[in-house]
Every structure is written in structure tokens, then in C-alpha cells.
C-alpha positions, 0 to 999 in steps of 0.5 A: 500500500503506498500512501502519501499526500499533497499539499498546495496553495489552491487545487480546483475542487466541485469547479471552484478553487479550494486554497491550501488544499491538501489531497490524500493519495492512496494507492493511485487514489484520492482518498481525501481532500481537506484543508490540514496538514495529515500526521503520519504520513510522508508530504509532497509539498506544492505548495506554491503549485495550482492542482488540475485534473488531469487533462483529455484529449477528445480525439487524436490518431497518434499513429500519423504524428510522425507524417507532420502536418501536411501540405496539401491542405484540401480535405480530399486531396488531403485524404490521399497526401496522407494515404500515399505517405503513410505507406512509406512508414516502417513499424518502426517510424509510426511507434516512434512517432506514437511514442513520441506525440504522447509525450508532446500530449502529457508537455500541455497536462494532457493524462488520458488520451482518447485515439482511433487507431487503423488496422494498419498499426498493432495495437500491441506499441500503445500499451507501454505509451507515457499517458493513459490510452484509450483506443477506438479500433477503426473499422473502415471499407466501402464495399461490403468485402472490404467492411467485413475484413477490417471487421472481422480483423478487429473482433480477432485482434480483441484489444480496443473497443472497436468503432466505425471510422466513419457513416459513409466510410462504411457499407450498410450493412456491415455498420448494422452488424457493429451497431445491432451487436455493439452494446459498448460505446462509440467514437464516430466521425460525423459530419467533418467536411462539406463533401460529406455533406454533398454525399448524403443531402445531393447524392453527388460530388467528389466523395459521392464518385470515389466511394462510388467507384469503389462499389460503395452502396448509397446510404440513403439518407441526408446525413449521417446523423440522420441514418443513425435515427432511421436504423434506432441508435440507442447507444447511451453515450459515445464520441461523435467526432467533430460536427462541422457540418451539422444541420439544425434537424442535425443538431435537433436530433443530436438534443435527442442523445443526453449522453453522445459528446459533441468532439471539436477539434480548433485547430483540425478545423482551422488547418482545412478552413472549414466553415464555423462550428456551430458552437452557439447553436450547441451552446443552446442545445446544451449539447455537451462538448469536448476539444481533442487534437486530431492528428499532427498531420491535419494540426501544426502541434499537438497541444492541448493548450493549444485547442483552449487558446484557438478555442477561447479565441473564436469562442472569447469570454471564457472562463475555467468553469467553462473550459475545464467540462470539455477537457475534462470529464464530459469525454470520459462521460459520455464513454462511460469512465466515471473514475477520473477527470476530476480531483474528487474522493473516489477519483484516479490521482491524475494531476496537473501541477502549474506553479506560480499562477494566480489562479483568478489567471489560470486559463490564461496561462494555459492559452500560452501554451504554458506547460504544466511545473510536474503531471501524476497519473495514478498517483505517479509523477512522469512529467517533471 
């Protein structure tokens, strides 16, 4: 049994700062929070620090880190460039990129990453990362044969939670199999690009032509969200990634899925110059939102501070109270994880330590991309 206490200047408890907070950690869990030091156990002196929960990156593709930002910014040509360049990567280069990306996230205060993994990458590559890794194996294939082979592959692996990459990029019959057979939450790309919007609403455009040329079948719906609704989508909780081109009807449907969370990736959004993310409409409908980085192939940094900065620039007036759920609990709760994301009794001791910062200016410090002084995961310091 390992037990110790952490003293801090302020700790973020119940959506506010608790001065002179002392957290007792036992076997990686927070077991007590008070303003007095316990006796008889080791003390970690962080009395000059602010304590925040470790951040959660709600969407990433760590396996693309080694590609770096691609020069192509138009969405469909970017995909073609990505596929071509990815084929040139050795497994060693990809594995090194994954570890490098995880380390970069850790340095921005991220303790948990929710990651999409393709079948090009060995799932074992993700077993010894410095941060908590929650992986979704992407089922992908526009025609039934490709899609079934992808589904079979992930079922044989039985290591990651499988999830459709997106609705349009997976054959409808295999999509139905997944939703009928699986009760766990999913993480799905939805309404990411203008070409996807045209695929559904117009049954035309470059994406439509590409999918048809590969033997794909129409999903016969005006949008990915409408397709999910028509199939009786009832997953109790899921991550809906991107959402750059949701219609008002789409948002009305999503508002009926109270445990779903919409993941916005500001850096990737800017990279592709998408139309404005409908944050104000999303907020009015009380739809949960989280922030993610997407991949380094479609961004300029793997840093959650970078994403927070872009988000606050686009939507001014944010406070630590409004931002913290977007970078801690919202995404986790949407996929049924309740044991981390907060400084609270019973939670895993995933913490970030921020030195010499006025608590009233903590958000400002994060948006300046200041790195935390140290990071703790499960009660163990992993970054200093």
C-alpha cells in the first residue's frame, strides 16, 4: 500500500478553487481532500502550485504523428496524400511517432488520450505509452467485402473497442452488424467535411464519386445523423467527432441523445478552413462538447493548450468553469468512464501541477500554452 499527501496553494475542487488544499493519495486514488495536513504519512510539498485534474484529449490519431503536418489542406486531396505518405512509413517510424505524440500531449497536461487506431498499426504499440490510452479500433471499408474484412480483423484482435470510422466510409450492412452486436459506446467521425455533407444531402460530389467507384452503396439518408436515427441508434453514450457541417435538423436529433458528446478539434478545423463550428447552437441545445487535437497530420501541434487557445479566441468570454468540463469529464462520461477527470474522493490521482500562477489567471496561462511544472498519473509523477 502506498499512501502520501499533496499540499497545494489551490486545488480545483467542485468547479472552484480550494485554497490550502491537501489531497491524500492511497494506491493511486484520491481518498481525502481537506485544508489540514494529515500526520504520519509522507507529504509532497506543492504549496506554491495550483492543482488541476489531468486533461483529456477527446480525439486523436497518434499513429499519424510521424507524418507531421501535410502540405495539402483541401480535405479530399489531403486524404489521398495521407494514404500515400502513410504507406512509406516503417512500423518502427510509426511506433516512434506514437510515443513522441503521447509525450507531447503529456507535456501540455494531458493524462488521458482517446485515440483512433487503424488496422495498419499493431495495437500492442500502444501498451507502454506515458499517458492513459483509450483506443477505438476503426472499422473501415466502403464496400461490403472490405468492411467485413475490417470488422473480422478487429474482432480477432479483441484488444481495442471497435467503432465505425464514419458512416459514409463503411458499408451499410456492416454498420448494421456493428450496431446490432455492440452495446458499448462508439467514437465516430460525423459531418466532418463539406464533401461528406454533399455525399448525403446531394448524392453527388467527389466523395460520392470516390465511394461509388470503389463499389460502395448509398446510405439513403440526408445526413450521417439522420442515418443513425433511422437505424434506431440507441447507444447509451458515444463521441461524435468534428460536427463541422451539422444541419439544424441534425442538432435537434443529437439533442435527443443526452449522453452523447460532440468533439470539436479547433486546430484541425483551422487547418482545413472548415465553415464555422456551430458552437452557439450546440450550447443552446445543451449538447455536451469536448476538445481534441485530431492528428499532427492535420494540425500544427499536439497540445491541448493549443486547442484551448484557439477555442477561446473563437469563442471569447470563456472561464475556467466553462472550459474544464470540455478538457476533462465530458468526453470520459460520454464513453462511460467515471473514475477520473476530477479532483474528488474516489477518483484516480491524475493531476497537473502549475507553478507560480495567479488562480484567477490560470486559463490565461494555459492558453499561452504554458506547460505544467509536472504531471501525475495514478499517483505517480510521470513528467517534470
